[in-house]
N, C-alpha and C positions, 0 to 999 in steps of 0.2 A: 674600623677599629680606630680608637683615638685615646689620647691621654689628656687629662685635665685635672684641675683642683676644683673642689666643690665651692659654691658661692659662700658657704659658711666659713670655710678655711680662709678665703680672701677677706671676709668681713672681720674675722678675729685676728688675722695676721696681715695687716695692710702693707707691712714692709717686705713681705715675701718677694723674692726674685728667683723664679725657676728657669733653669736652662735645660733644654731637651735636645738630644740627638737620636737619630734613627740610622742604623747601619745594617747593610746586608753583605754577605760574602765573608763573614768573620770565620777564621780558622784558629787552631791552636799551634800553628807552625812558626809564625814569625818570632824572631829574637827581639826582645824589648829591653835587654840589659842596659844598653847605652842610654836609652831614653829614660828608663827608670832611674838610673844613677844621676842623670841631670836634674830631674825633678826632686829627688831625695836630697841632693846637694843644696837646693834652694831652701828646703825645709830645715836642713841641718844648720845652715847659717843663721836662719831666723831663730831657731831654738837656742842657739848660743847666746842670743841677746835677751831672750825672755822665754819662760815656759809657756806652753800652749794655753794654759788657763788665763793668761793675761792678754791674749790676742783678741781683738774686737770681733772677729768672725766666730770664735768659740764662745765669747761672752754673750753674743746675741743669741746663739742657740741655747745657751744655758737659761737665758730669760724666757725663751719660748717653752722650754721644758718645764720651768717653774710655773708658767702660765697654764700649762696642761695638767698641773697638779703632781708633777714628778720631781723627785729630788735630783737636781742637776749633777750631783757627784755620785749618784747611784745609777742613773740612766743618762748616758752621754750620747751625743750625736756621733755618727760613725767617724767623722773627721777627727774629733777629739780623741776617740778611742785609738785610732790609728796613730795619731801623733804621740800619745802617751806610750804606746808600745814601741814606736820607733825611737823615741827619746831614751827609753830604758834599755832596749835591746840592740839598737843601731841598725836594724833591718826588719823586714816584714816577710812572712811566709809567702812562697810563690804558689799560685793557684792555677792561673790560666793567663796567657800573655795579655789579653785585653783587661782582665781584672787587675793584674799586676800594674799595668800602665795607669789605669784609672785610680788605683790606690795611691800611686806615686803622685799623680796630678792632684789628688785630694790632699796629700801632705803639703804640697807646694802652695796650694791656694787656701788651705784650711777650710775647705767647703766639702760637705758630705756629697758623695757621688754614688748612686745606685745603678747597677747594671743588671738588666733583666733579659732573659731569653724570651723573645716575642712569641715563639711557638708554644709557650706555656701560659700565655695570657689569653683569657677568653673575652673577645670582642672589645674590651675597653679596660682602661686603668684609670681609676679616679682616686685622688687623694682626698679622703673624707673622714668624718667621724664614724667610728664603728658602731654598729647596732648591738654587737656582743655575740652574734651568732655566726660570724665569719669563721672560716677555717684557715689556720696558719700552720704550715709544716716547718718545724724547727730542724736545725742541723743535727740534733740528737735523735731524730726519727719520731718525735712526738707530734701529735696534732693538738693545737691549742685553740682556744677562742679568745680573741682580744676582749679587753674590758670595754663596756659601753662608754662611748665618747672618746675612746682612744683614737688617735689619728692613725689610719692605715692606708695602704695602697690596695685597693680592692678592684676585682674584675667582675664580669657579668655572672660568674659562677659562685659569687659570694666568697671567693677565696682571698685571703689577705696575703699579699706578697711582701709586706713589710709591717712591722709593729712599732708602735711608739714613734711614728713618723720616720725619722732618720736614725733610729737606734739600731735596728737589726732587720736584715732582709730574711726572706723565706728560702729554705732549701729547694722548694718546689720549682722556682723559676731562676735559680742560680745558673750562671753560665757554666757549661760543661764542654767536653771535647767535641761533641757533635753540634754545638750551637752554631747557627749560621746568621741569624738576624737578632739584633739587640736593640733595646730601648735603654738609653742612658739618661739619667736625671740628676742634675745638680741643683741644690737649693740653698739659699742664703738669706739672711735678714739684716746684716750689718749695714752701716751707713754707706759704704762704698760698694755695696753689693751690685748695683746696676752695672757699673763699669767692670767689676771683677768677674761677674758671671759671664759677661760678653767675652772677656779675655779667655776665660776657662773654656767656654764652648768653642771658640775659634781655635784654641790650642788643640783640643781633642779632635776637632774635625780635621785639622792638618795631620795629626798623628794617624787617624784612621785612613786617610788617603795615602799617606806615605808608607804605612806598614801593611795595610790590607788591600789597598786600592779599592776600598769599600765605598760605594756610593752612599752618601749620607744626607739626610735632611736635618736641619738644625733650626732652633728657634729659642728666643728668650720670651717667656710667656708673661702676661700681665692680667690684671683684673679685666681690662678691656678686651684683651685677646688671650683667653685662658686655655686654649686647647690646640693640639696638633694632631693631624691625621697620621695613623700608623699604617 
């Protein structure tokens, strides 16, 4: 089992910097309140200086969405959506300790982070252009087919685990109470992404070890080294 981006994605998005972590032994028991509050404080301080739409991390993703033919103010990367909600409401819904932690880290770094239950992935996960016949399970309980050429996270069963790249994940592989093994993916395109993604991956790896004692593998992928074994 492996994770990678397709050659076409690298060709069309040469500034892409993906960070990937794999962890086992995850449970829904740890308390992450203190860690979440620390990362949220970083985001809050930055939002006091400028709204998220002015941040280079968000602007870079808006350019990517525009390149994909999507209106950036209609379809937003997950980090921008979280930051908008956090700015307006001052908090985010609690879902699962690991998801809550990753959402807080995403706020602090303004980089979208996806968390997948590995047991729900068939053989591989490839970020690629959709053919249009993949199956995506929405959180509303509907099964959708992505648009052709839409960027999806797809497995060997032709299941799309995310639509419009970093816009929305699938309910099918969402982390739940019984989840034990996870694939975490963070992706960025802005100028300082190479350094920022390394810091993000290192921070998450430390959190995983401290909160779950979960053995983790981590990597920052590139066009020359595009995959990680799961």
